[in-house]
MMTF fields as JSON, N, C-alpha, C and O atoms, coordinates in Angstrom:
{
  "mmtfVersion": "1.0.0",
  "mmtfProducer": "UNKNOWN",
  "numBonds": 475,
  "numAtoms": 476,
  "numGroups": 119,
  "numChains": 1,
  "numModels": 1,
  "chainsPerModel": [1],
  "groupsPerChain": [119],
  "chainIdList": ["A"],
  "bondAtomList": [4, 2, 8, 6, 12, 10, 16, 14, 20, 18, 24, 22, 28, 26, 32, 30, 36, 34, 40, 38, 44, 42, 48, 46, 52, 50, 56, 54, 60, 58, 64, 62, 68, 66, 72, 70, 76, 74, 80, 78, 84, 82, 88, 86, 92, 90, 96, 94, 100, 98, 104, 102, 108, 106, 112, 110, 116, 114, 120, 118, 124, 122, 128, 126, 132, 130, 136, 134, 140, 138, 144, 142, 148, 146, 152, 150, 156, 154, 160, 158, 164, 162, 168, 166, 172, 170, 176, 174, 180, 178, 184, 182, 188, 186, 192, 190, 196, 194, 200, 198, 204, 202, 208, 206, 212, 210, 216, 214, 220, 218, 224, 222, 228, 226, 232, 230, 236, 234, 240, 238, 244, 242, 248, 246, 252, 250, 256, 254, 260, 258, 264, 262, 268, 266, 272, 270, 276, 274, 280, 278, 284, 282, 288, 286, 292, 290, 296, 294, 300, 298, 304, 302, 308, 306, 312, 310, 316, 314, 320, 318, 324, 322, 328, 326, 332, 330, 336, 334, 340, 338, 344, 342, 348, 346, 352, 350, 356, 354, 360, 358, 364, 362, 368, 366, 372, 370, 376, 374, 380, 378, 384, 382, 388, 386, 392, 390, 396, 394, 400, 398, 404, 402, 408, 406, 412, 410, 416, 414, 420, 418, 424, 422, 428, 426, 432, 430, 436, 434, 440, 438, 444, 442, 448, 446, 452, 450, 456, 454, 460, 458, 464, 462, 468, 466, 472, 470],
  "bondOrderList": [1, 1, 1, 1, 1, 1, 1, 1, 1, 1, 1, 1, 1, 1, 1, 1, 1, 1, 1, 1, 1, 1, 1, 1, 1, 1, 1, 1, 1, 1, 1, 1, 1, 1, 1, 1, 1, 1, 1, 1, 1, 1, 1, 1, 1, 1, 1, 1, 1, 1, 1, 1, 1, 1, 1, 1, 1, 1, 1, 1, 1, 1, 1, 1, 1, 1, 1, 1, 1, 1, 1, 1, 1, 1, 1, 1, 1, 1, 1, 1, 1, 1, 1, 1, 1, 1, 1, 1, 1, 1, 1, 1, 1, 1, 1, 1, 1, 1, 1, 1, 1, 1, 1, 1, 1, 1, 1, 1, 1, 1, 1, 1, 1, 1, 1, 1, 1, 1],
  "groupList": [{"groupName": "MET", "atomNameList": ["N", "CA", "C", "O"], "elementList": ["N", "C", "C", "O"], "formalChargeList": [0, 0, 0, 0], "bondAtomList": [1, 0, 2, 1, 3, 2], "bondOrderList": [1, 1, 2], "singleLetterCode": "M", "chemCompType": "L-PEPTIDE LINKING"}, {"groupName": "ARG", "atomNameList": ["N", "CA", "C", "O"], "elementList": ["N", "C", "C", "O"], "formalChargeList": [0, 0, 0, 0], "bondAtomList": [1, 0, 2, 1, 3, 2], "bondOrderList": [1, 1, 2], "singleLetterCode": "R", "chemCompType": "L-PEPTIDE LINKING"}, {"groupName": "ILE", "atomNameList": ["N", "CA", "C", "O"], "elementList": ["N", "C", "C", "O"], "formalChargeList": [0, 0, 0, 0], "bondAtomList": [1, 0, 2, 1, 3, 2], "bondOrderList": [1, 1, 2], "singleLetterCode": "I", "chemCompType": "L-PEPTIDE LINKING"}, {"groupName": "LEU", "atomNameList": ["N", "CA", "C", "O"], "elementList": ["N", "C", "C", "O"], "formalChargeList": [0, 0, 0, 0], "bondAtomList": [1, 0, 2, 1, 3, 2], "bondOrderList": [1, 1, 2], "singleLetterCode": "L", "chemCompType": "L-PEPTIDE LINKING"}, {"groupName": "ALA", "atomNameList": ["N", "CA", "C", "O"], "elementList": ["N", "C", "C", "O"], "formalChargeList": [0, 0, 0, 0], "bondAtomList": [1, 0, 2, 1, 3, 2], "bondOrderList": [1, 1, 2], "singleLetterCode": "A", "chemCompType": "L-PEPTIDE LINKING"}, {"groupName": "GLU", "atomNameList": ["N", "CA", "C", "O"], "elementList": ["N", "C", "C", "O"], "formalChargeList": [0, 0, 0, 0], "bondAtomList": [1, 0, 2, 1, 3, 2], "bondOrderList": [1, 1, 2], "singleLetterCode": "E", "chemCompType": "L-PEPTIDE LINKING"}, {"groupName": "HIS", "atomNameList": ["N", "CA", "C", "O"], "elementList": ["N", "C", "C", "O"], "formalChargeList": [0, 0, 0, 0], "bondAtomList": [1, 0, 2, 1, 3, 2], "bondOrderList": [1, 1, 2], "singleLetterCode": "H", "chemCompType": "L-PEPTIDE LINKING"}, {"groupName": "GLN", "atomNameList": ["N", "CA", "C", "O"], "elementList": ["N", "C", "C", "O"], "formalChargeList": [0, 0, 0, 0], "bondAtomList": [1, 0, 2, 1, 3, 2], "bondOrderList": [1, 1, 2], "singleLetterCode": "Q", "chemCompType": "L-PEPTIDE LINKING"}, {"groupName": "LYS", "atomNameList": ["N", "CA", "C", "O"], "elementList": ["N", "C", "C", "O"], "formalChargeList": [0, 0, 0, 0], "bondAtomList": [1, 0, 2, 1, 3, 2], "bondOrderList": [1, 1, 2], "singleLetterCode": "K", "chemCompType": "L-PEPTIDE LINKING"}, {"groupName": "VAL", "atomNameList": ["N", "CA", "C", "O"], "elementList": ["N", "C", "C", "O"], "formalChargeList": [0, 0, 0, 0], "bondAtomList": [1, 0, 2, 1, 3, 2], "bondOrderList": [1, 1, 2], "singleLetterCode": "V", "chemCompType": "L-PEPTIDE LINKING"}, {"groupName": "PRO", "atomNameList": ["N", "CA", "C", "O"], "elementList": ["N", "C", "C", "O"], "formalChargeList": [0, 0, 0, 0], "bondAtomList": [1, 0, 2, 1, 3, 2], "bondOrderList": [1, 1, 2], "singleLetterCode": "P", "chemCompType": "L-PEPTIDE LINKING"}, {"groupName": "THR", "atomNameList": ["N", "CA", "C", "O"], "elementList": ["N", "C", "C", "O"], "formalChargeList": [0, 0, 0, 0], "bondAtomList": [1, 0, 2, 1, 3, 2], "bondOrderList": [1, 1, 2], "singleLetterCode": "T", "chemCompType": "L-PEPTIDE LINKING"}, {"groupName": "ASP", "atomNameList": ["N", "CA", "C", "O"], "elementList": ["N", "C", "C", "O"], "formalChargeList": [0, 0, 0, 0], "bondAtomList": [1, 0, 2, 1, 3, 2], "bondOrderList": [1, 1, 2], "singleLetterCode": "D", "chemCompType": "L-PEPTIDE LINKING"}, {"groupName": "TRP", "atomNameList": ["N", "CA", "C", "O"], "elementList": ["N", "C", "C", "O"], "formalChargeList": [0, 0, 0, 0], "bondAtomList": [1, 0, 2, 1, 3, 2], "bondOrderList": [1, 1, 2], "singleLetterCode": "W", "chemCompType": "L-PEPTIDE LINKING"}, {"groupName": "ASN", "atomNameList": ["N", "CA", "C", "O"], "elementList": ["N", "C", "C", "O"], "formalChargeList": [0, 0, 0, 0], "bondAtomList": [1, 0, 2, 1, 3, 2], "bondOrderList": [1, 1, 2], "singleLetterCode": "N", "chemCompType": "L-PEPTIDE LINKING"}, {"groupName": "GLY", "atomNameList": ["N", "CA", "C", "O"], "elementList": ["N", "C", "C", "O"], "formalChargeList": [0, 0, 0, 0], "bondAtomList": [1, 0, 2, 1, 3, 2], "bondOrderList": [1, 1, 2], "singleLetterCode": "G", "chemCompType": "PEPTIDE LINKING"}, {"groupName": "CYS", "atomNameList": ["N", "CA", "C", "O"], "elementList": ["N", "C", "C", "O"], "formalChargeList": [0, 0, 0, 0], "bondAtomList": [1, 0, 2, 1, 3, 2], "bondOrderList": [1, 1, 2], "singleLetterCode": "C", "chemCompType": "L-PEPTIDE LINKING"}, {"groupName": "SER", "atomNameList": ["N", "CA", "C", "O"], "elementList": ["N", "C", "C", "O"], "formalChargeList": [0, 0, 0, 0], "bondAtomList": [1, 0, 2, 1, 3, 2], "bondOrderList": [1, 1, 2], "singleLetterCode": "S", "chemCompType": "L-PEPTIDE LINKING"}, {"groupName": "PHE", "atomNameList": ["N", "CA", "C", "O"], "elementList": ["N", "C", "C", "O"], "formalChargeList": [0, 0, 0, 0], "bondAtomList": [1, 0, 2, 1, 3, 2], "bondOrderList": [1, 1, 2], "singleLetterCode": "F", "chemCompType": "L-PEPTIDE LINKING"}],
  "groupTypeList": [0, 1, 2, 3, 3, 4, 5, 6, 6, 7, 8, 9, 3, 8, 10, 3, 1, 2, 3, 2, 11, 5, 11, 11, 5, 6, 5, 9, 11, 9, 5, 9, 8, 12, 13, 4, 4, 3, 3, 8, 5, 2, 11, 7, 11, 14, 10, 12, 3, 9, 3, 3, 12, 13, 12, 3, 10, 15, 1, 11, 5, 8, 8, 16, 2, 4, 4, 3, 1, 11, 10, 12, 17, 1, 10, 8, 9, 2, 9, 3, 17, 11, 6, 12, 5, 9, 8, 4, 7, 4, 3, 5, 4, 15, 4, 14, 14, 18, 9, 17, 8, 15, 11, 17, 10, 3, 8, 3, 2, 5, 4, 2, 7, 4, 2, 4, 8, 5, 3],
  "groupIdList": [1, 2, 3, 4, 5, 6, 7, 8, 9, 10, 11, 12, 13, 14, 15, 16, 17, 18, 19, 20, 21, 22, 23, 24, 25, 26, 27, 28, 29, 30, 31, 32, 33, 34, 35, 36, 37, 38, 39, 40, 41, 42, 43, 44, 45, 46, 47, 48, 49, 50, 51, 52, 53, 54, 55, 56, 57, 58, 59, 60, 61, 62, 63, 64, 65, 66, 67, 68, 69, 70, 71, 72, 73, 74, 75, 76, 77, 78, 79, 80, 81, 82, 83, 84, 85, 86, 87, 88, 89, 90, 91, 92, 93, 94, 95, 96, 97, 98, 99, 100, 101, 102, 103, 104, 105, 106, 107, 108, 109, 110, 111, 112, 113, 114, 115, 116, 117, 118, 119],
  "secStructList": [7, 3, 3, 3, 3, 3, 7, 1, 7, 2, 2, 2, 2, 2, 2, 2, 2, 2, 2, 2, 2, 2, 2, 1, 1, 7, 3, 3, 3, 3, 3, 3, 1, 1, 2, 2, 2, 2, 2, 2, 2, 2, 2, 2, 2, 7, 7, 1, 3, 3, 3, 3, 3, 6, 6, 7, 6, 6, 7, 7, 7, 6, 6, 2, 2, 2, 2, 6, 7, 7, 1, 1, 7, 7, 7, 3, 3, 3, 3, 3, 3, 1, 7, 4, 4, 4, 2, 2, 2, 2, 2, 2, 6, 6, 7, 1, 3, 3, 3, 3, 6, 6, 1, 7, 2, 2, 2, 2, 2, 2, 2, 2, 2, 2, 2, 2, 2, 2, 7],
  "xCoordList": [179.217, 178.015, 177.572, 177.57, 177.201, 176.726, 175.203, 174.508, 174.693, 173.262, 172.73, 173.322, 171.614, 170.898, 169.654, 168.871, 169.467, 168.293, 167.275, 167.576, 166.091, 165.005, 163.88, 163.04, 163.868, 162.931, 162.623, 163.541, 161.346, 160.996, 160.816, 160.651, 160.843, 160.717, 162.098, 162.799, 162.481, 163.786, 163.917, 165.008, 162.797, 162.832, 163.16, 163.586, 162.969, 163.295, 164.653, 165.431, 164.93, 166.145, 167.421, 168.312, 167.501, 168.715, 168.97, 170.091, 167.963, 168.215, 168.58, 169.365, 168.01, 168.376, 169.862, 170.565, 170.33, 171.748, 172.623, 173.602, 172.279, 173.065, 173.059, 174.104, 171.882, 171.769, 172.687, 173.411, 172.652, 173.443, 174.937, 175.727, 175.322, 176.758, 177.381, 178.573, 176.576, 177.137, 177.047, 177.736, 176.217, 176.054, 176.485, 176.476, 176.859, 177.32, 178.576, 178.976, 179.179, 180.346, 179.944, 180.807, 178.659, 178.156, 178.132, 178.101, 178.146, 178.235, 176.92, 176.395, 176.394, 175.246, 175.815, 176.463, 175.572, 176.192, 175.385, 175.952, 174.07, 173.23, 171.871, 171.417, 171.229, 169.877, 169.009, 169.424, 167.802, 166.854, 165.507, 165.184, 164.726, 163.444, 162.251, 161.118, 162.477, 161.351, 161.762, 162.94, 160.754, 160.95, 161.849, 162.692, 161.681, 162.496, 163.974, 164.824, 164.28, 165.674, 166.209, 167.379, 165.362, 165.771, 166.171, 167.222, 165.335, 165.648, 166.939, 167.712, 167.167, 168.398, 169.619, 170.61, 169.541, 170.684, 170.985, 172.14, 169.978, 170.186, 171.128, 171.953, 171.003, 171.875, 173.254, 174.239, 173.327, 174.61, 175.46, 176.686, 174.822, 175.591, 175.667, 176.521, 174.784, 174.783, 174.909, 175.874, 173.927, 174.01, 173.775, 173.202, 174.232, 173.981, 172.604, 171.961, 172.164, 170.907, 170.186, 170.801, 168.868, 168.017, 167.069, 166.348, 167.075, 166.07, 164.994, 165.199, 163.851, 162.805, 161.578, 160.905, 161.298, 160.05, 158.921, 158.901, 157.993, 156.905, 156.044, 155.42, 156.005, 155.201, 156.038, 155.667, 157.15, 158.023, 157.242, 156.625, 157.257, 156.522, 156.943, 158.129, 155.948, 156.192, 156.084, 156.05, 156.03, 155.905, 154.469, 153.539, 154.295, 152.942, 152.619, 151.473, 153.58, 153.282, 153.462, 154.362, 152.609, 152.662, 153.981, 154.509, 154.494, 155.731, 156.936, 157.863, 156.908, 157.951, 159.34, 160.326, 159.44, 160.749, 161.45, 162.675, 160.703, 161.294, 161.965, 162.956, 161.437, 162.012, 163.383, 164.153, 163.698, 164.99, 166.085, 167.273, 165.681, 166.657, 166.837, 165.895, 168.058, 168.419, 169.519, 170.032, 169.89, 171.005, 172.301, 173.137, 172.463, 173.681, 173.566, 174.58, 172.36, 172.152, 171.024, 169.884, 171.344, 170.342, 170.384, 170.719, 170.042, 170.142, 169.099, 168.008, 169.459, 168.483, 167.637, 168.099, 166.407, 165.497, 164.83, 164.245, 164.931, 164.172, 163.159, 163.528, 161.894, 160.825, 160.567, 160.505, 160.417, 160.099, 158.734, 158.432, 157.914, 156.6, 156.05, 156.377, 155.214, 154.493, 153.242, 152.6, 152.899, 151.689, 152.053, 152.463, 151.903, 152.258, 151.465, 151.922, 150.274, 149.428, 149.978, 149.467, 150.999, 151.572, 152.694, 153.267, 153.01, 154.109, 153.935, 154.851, 152.783, 152.55, 152.659, 153.227, 152.122, 152.185, 153.637, 154.027, 154.43, 155.833, 156.629, 157.431, 156.412, 157.123, 156.691, 157.512, 155.41, 154.894, 155.495, 155.717, 155.751, 156.328, 157.82, 158.418, 158.423, 159.822, 160.79, 161.997, 160.298, 161.188, 161.826, 161.209, 163.051, 163.738, 163.323, 163.416, 162.859, 162.425, 161.553, 161.514, 160.855, 159.998, 160.274, 160.357, 160.417, 160.602, 159.646, 159.614, 158.88, 157.967, 158.763, 159.682, 158.404, 159.07, 158.749, 159.438, 157.718, 157.33, 158.037, 157.846, 158.85, 159.526, 160.882, 161.311, 161.525, 162.844, 163.86, 163.847, 164.727, 165.782, 166.664, 167.267, 166.733, 167.524, 166.986, 167.755, 165.672, 165.073, 165.612, 165.885, 165.76, 166.306, 167.767, 168.188, 168.531, 169.946, 170.049, 170.897, 169.204, 169.209, 168.884, 169.506, 167.919, 167.551, 168.698, 168.966, 169.372, 170.519, 171.643, 172.243, 171.929, 173.001, 172.667, 173.56, 171.393, 170.996, 171.244, 171.718, 170.927, 171.184, 172.694, 173.142, 173.465, 174.926, 175.503, 176.435, 174.951, 175.436, 175.133, 175.864, 174.042, 173.679, 174.617, 174.783, 175.219, 176.041, 177.446, 178.247],
  "yCoordList": [-80.78, -80.261, -79.028, -79.037, -77.977, -76.729, -76.76, -77.009, -76.503, -76.585, -75.225, -74.553, -74.829, -73.625, -74.054, -74.865, -73.516, -73.819, -72.703, -71.541, -73.042, -72.072, -72.472, -73.305, -71.878, -72.245, -71.004, -70.297, -70.728, -69.511, -69.684, -68.691, -70.885, -71.123, -71.32, -72.282, -70.399, -70.494, -71.798, -72.361, -72.292, -73.537, -74.741, -75.78, -74.613, -75.686, -75.421, -76.348, -74.176, -73.8, -74.188, -74.821, -73.814, -74.103, -75.606, -76.048, -76.411, -77.859, -78.477, -79.423, -77.944, -78.442, -78.229, -79.139, -77.017, -76.703, -77.634, -78.184, -77.811, -78.667, -80.105, -80.754, -80.603, -81.968, -82.185, -83.178, -81.262, -81.405, -81.29, -82.104, -80.294, -80.079, -81.144, -81.432, -81.732, -82.73, -84.166, -85.044, -84.419, -85.801, -86.02, -87.153, -84.952, -85.103, -84.271, -83.496, -84.443, -83.64, -82.432, -81.719, -82.202, -81.127, -79.802, -79.765, -78.726, -77.377, -76.625, -76.56, -76.065, -75.174, -73.792, -73.181, -73.308, -72.051, -70.82, -69.757, -70.956, -69.791, -70.262, -71.36, -69.399, -69.653, -68.476, -67.323, -68.763, -67.705, -68.011, -69.161, -66.944, -67.11, -66.7, -66.746, -66.297, -65.968, -66.166, -66.319, -66.159, -66.464, -65.443, -65.824, -64.153, -63.119, -63.324, -63.217, -63.616, -63.862, -65.125, -65.182, -66.126, -67.366, -67.096, -67.551, -66.358, -66.067, -65.26, -65.468, -64.35, -63.549, -64.426, -64.37, -65.222, -66.048, -67.178, -67.582, -67.683, -68.797, -68.378, -69.171, -67.129, -66.656, -66.262, -66.344, -65.839, -65.405, -66.553, -66.509, -67.577, -68.65, -69.932, -70.781, -70.083, -71.249, -72.565, -73.306, -72.857, -74.09, -75.335, -75.274, -76.459, -77.747, -78.288, -78.995, -77.932, -78.455, -77.357, -76.591, -77.294, -76.402, -77.265, -78.101, -77.057, -77.659, -76.608, -75.592, -76.844, -75.843, -76.138, -77.151, -75.244, -75.303, -74.977, -73.892, -75.893, -75.714, -74.505, -73.918, -74.129, -72.989, -71.722, -70.837, -71.631, -70.462, -69.208, -69.184, -68.166, -66.936, -66.355, -66.279, -65.952, -65.349, -66.316, -65.892, -67.624, -68.618, -68.576, -68.895, -68.178, -68.022, -68.934, -69.355, -69.234, -69.997, -71.497, -71.933, -72.266, -73.718, -74.275, -75.259, -73.657, -74.132, -73.374, -73.043, -73.108, -72.306, -72.918, -72.185, -74.223, -74.859, -74.565, -74.448, -74.447, -74.086, -72.72, -72.483, -71.815, -70.479, -70.518, -69.564, -71.598, -71.721, -72.187, -72.085, -72.686, -73.253, -72.315, -72.018, -71.865, -70.967, -71.633, -72.676, -71.053, -71.644, -71.724, -72.594, -70.811, -70.786, -71.562, -71.86, -71.893, -72.564, -73.585, -73.224, -74.851, -75.9, -76.784, -77.965, -76.203, -76.986, -78.098, -77.992, -79.146, -80.167, -79.573, -78.693, -80.049, -79.496, -80.619, -81.536, -80.526, -81.404, -80.518, -79.567, -80.829, -80.067, -80.659, -81.876, -79.763, -80.139, -79.566, -78.42, -80.361, -79.869, -80.711, -81.89, -80.091, -80.835, -81.474, -82.299, -81.09, -81.581, -82.643, -82.314, -83.902, -84.994, -84.96, -85.469, -84.357, -84.327, -83.446, -83.506, -82.634, -81.805, -82.515, -81.955, -83.727, -84.462, -84.556, -84.217, -85.006, -85.153, -83.808, -83.723, -82.773, -81.437, -80.951, -80.371, -81.184, -80.764, -81.508, -80.907, -82.803, -83.594, -83.192, -83.129, -82.924, -82.481, -81.121, -80.838, -80.297, -78.971, -79.034, -78.023, -80.214, -80.368, -80.696, -80.744, -80.924, -81.304, -82.655, -83.521, -82.824, -84.098, -85.105, -86.317, -84.569, -85.447, -84.645, -83.416, -85.353, -84.751, -85.459, -86.686, -84.681, -85.254, -84.557, -83.329, -85.341, -84.795, -84.315, -84.993, -83.153, -82.63, -83.476, -83.377, -84.301, -85.142, -86.479, -87.255, -86.757, -88.05, -87.98, -86.913, -89.096, -89.174, -88.312, -88.277, -87.626, -86.845, -87.7, -87.188, -88.985, -89.877, -89.924, -90.106, -89.763, -89.749, -88.562, -88.685, -87.429, -86.258, -86.488, -86.165, -87.035, -87.317, -88.307, -88.142, -89.323, -90.288, -89.593, -89.883, -88.683, -87.958, -87.068, -86.978, -86.417, -85.57, -86.415, -86.04, -87.544, -88.422, -88.986, -89.163, -89.265, -89.751, -88.681, -88.986, -87.427, -86.324, -86.18, -85.981, -86.279, -86.145, -87.181, -86.888, -88.384, -89.44, -89.122, -89.549, -88.362, -87.991, -86.931, -86.841, -86.141, -85.021, -85.434, -84.597],
  "zCoordList": [86.153, 85.539, 86.335, 87.566, 85.616, 86.223, 86.329, 85.345, 87.536, 87.8, 88.231, 89.076, 87.645, 88.038, 88.802, 88.308, 90.004, 90.813, 90.643, 90.913, 90.204, 90.036, 90.974, 90.632, 92.153, 93.217, 94.041, 94.457, 94.281, 94.999, 96.504, 97.213, 96.998, 98.434, 99.05, 98.734, 99.933, 100.588, 101.364, 101.449, 101.94, 102.707, 101.824, 102.329, 100.532, 99.597, 98.95, 98.726, 98.658, 97.927, 98.676, 98.109, 99.927, 100.698, 100.827, 100.578, 101.211, 101.277, 99.919, 99.86, 98.829, 97.498, 97.237, 96.795, 97.518, 97.317, 98.149, 97.643, 99.408, 100.296, 99.789, 99.738, 99.414, 98.907, 97.704, 97.639, 96.767, 95.539, 95.825, 95.345, 96.594, 96.824, 97.723, 97.61, 98.62, 99.528, 99.018, 99.537, 98.017, 97.558, 96.109, 95.627, 95.414, 94.03, 93.825, 94.693, 92.681, 92.313, 91.471, 90.96, 91.326, 90.479, 91.224, 92.454, 90.468, 91.016, 90.827, 89.716, 91.898, 91.799, 91.499, 92.349, 90.293, 89.868, 90.242, 90.495, 90.276, 90.582, 91.073, 90.749, 91.868, 92.356, 91.946, 92.063, 91.464, 91.102, 91.741, 92.041, 91.941, 92.623, 91.778, 92.258, 90.518, 89.644, 88.19, 87.866, 87.329, 85.913, 85.208, 84.396, 85.509, 84.863, 85.188, 84.304, 86.441, 86.83, 86.161, 85.783, 86.015, 85.348, 83.905, 83.451, 83.186, 81.78, 81.648, 80.713, 82.575, 82.552, 82.826, 82.097, 83.866, 84.273, 83.297, 83.156, 82.634, 81.706, 80.581, 80.127, 80.133, 79.056, 79.571, 78.837, 80.82, 81.371, 81.897, 81.801, 82.452, 83.082, 82.262, 82.52, 81.278, 80.405, 81.183, 80.997, 82.062, 82.862, 82.015, 80.927, 82.541, 81.885, 82.261, 81.485, 83.485, 84.018, 84.785, 85.527, 84.593, 85.373, 86.197, 85.653, 87.513, 88.376, 88.523, 89.187, 87.909, 87.746, 88.596, 88.407, 89.53, 90.288, 89.316, 88.735, 89.135, 88.169, 88.512, 87.629, 89.783, 90.222, 90.395, 91.167, 89.692, 89.781, 89.386, 88.321, 90.223, 89.899, 88.548, 88.225, 87.777, 86.474, 85.312, 84.157, 85.6, 84.519, 84.028, 84.769, 82.768, 82.254, 81.08, 80.923, 80.28, 79.07, 79.277, 79.995, 78.652, 78.775, 78.222, 78.74, 77.195, 76.578, 77.118, 76.378, 78.408, 79.036, 78.92, 78.844, 78.905, 78.862, 77.545, 77.511, 76.476, 75.186, 75.258, 74.566, 76.09, 76.23, 76.894, 76.773, 77.59, 78.25, 77.299, 77.604, 76.172, 75.23, 74.045, 73.311, 73.884, 72.799, 71.988, 72.392, 70.858, 70.111, 70.921, 70.677, 71.889, 72.695, 73.995, 74.627, 74.403, 75.684, 75.549, 75.255, 75.765, 75.646, 76.892, 76.811, 78.045, 79.271, 79.342, 78.78, 80.035, 80.398, 81.521, 82.247, 81.666, 82.667, 83.442, 82.865, 84.766, 85.653, 86.357, 87.046, 86.184, 86.833, 88.212, 88.388, 89.182, 90.554, 90.904, 90.571, 91.573, 91.982, 93.115, 93.249, 93.928, 94.962, 94.384, 95.034, 93.163, 92.499, 91.464, 90.351, 91.827, 90.922, 89.618, 88.594, 89.659, 88.47, 87.347, 86.229, 87.607, 86.538, 85.793, 84.859, 86.191, 85.554, 84.041, 83.292, 83.587, 82.146, 81.432, 80.343, 82.039, 81.446, 81.346, 80.332, 82.384, 82.381, 81.318, 80.604, 81.213, 80.201, 78.795, 77.881, 78.63, 77.326, 76.946, 75.769, 77.95, 77.705, 77.387, 77.017, 77.528, 77.141, 78.253, 78.018, 79.461, 80.561, 80.265, 79.645, 80.71, 80.548, 81.611, 81.416, 82.749, 83.827, 84.779, 84.719, 85.657, 86.67, 87.983, 88.029, 89.055, 90.381, 91.334, 91.413, 92.046, 93.044, 94.254, 94.713, 94.758, 95.958, 97.181, 98.196, 97.101, 98.223, 98.264, 99.201, 97.264, 97.199, 97.908, 98.345, 98.012, 98.642, 97.883, 96.653, 98.607, 97.944, 97.027, 96.083, 97.308, 96.455, 95.033, 94.089, 94.865, 93.523, 92.718, 91.524, 93.374, 92.687, 92.321, 91.21, 93.234, 92.941, 91.781, 90.904, 91.766, 90.657, 89.335, 88.313, 89.352, 88.129, 87.661, 86.463, 88.596, 88.241, 87.657, 86.65, 88.275, 87.785, 86.394, 85.566, 86.144, 84.82, 83.766, 82.671, 84.088, 83.159, 82.938, 81.809, 84.005, 83.894, 82.934, 82.185, 82.958, 82.065, 80.604, 79.709, 80.357, 78.994, 78.411, 77.194, 79.281, 78.806, 78.437, 78.022]
}
């Protein structure tokens, strides 16, 4: 499974990549740090899964997840946030799952593996 990481904090981005590459068989294909780069890369790389920082710079619309899905690219989306209170909003916006950045890394791996089983 090809994964796109959309996270603007380098302190989070690097450990995410390491966690995924060392504990799963999935490939991190690209990393982006803002919404404009995400929209560009989503069409060029056609990932299976986007790990989306809910506070990614440039994200303005509530239905932002719909903007990631085109006829040619329909990635699954796991929203990541330090704010647990945005979970309902993220799921309502179309996320397939939500994982708090404050939880165990195993929760993220479990969420990724669940998405992989759907594909």
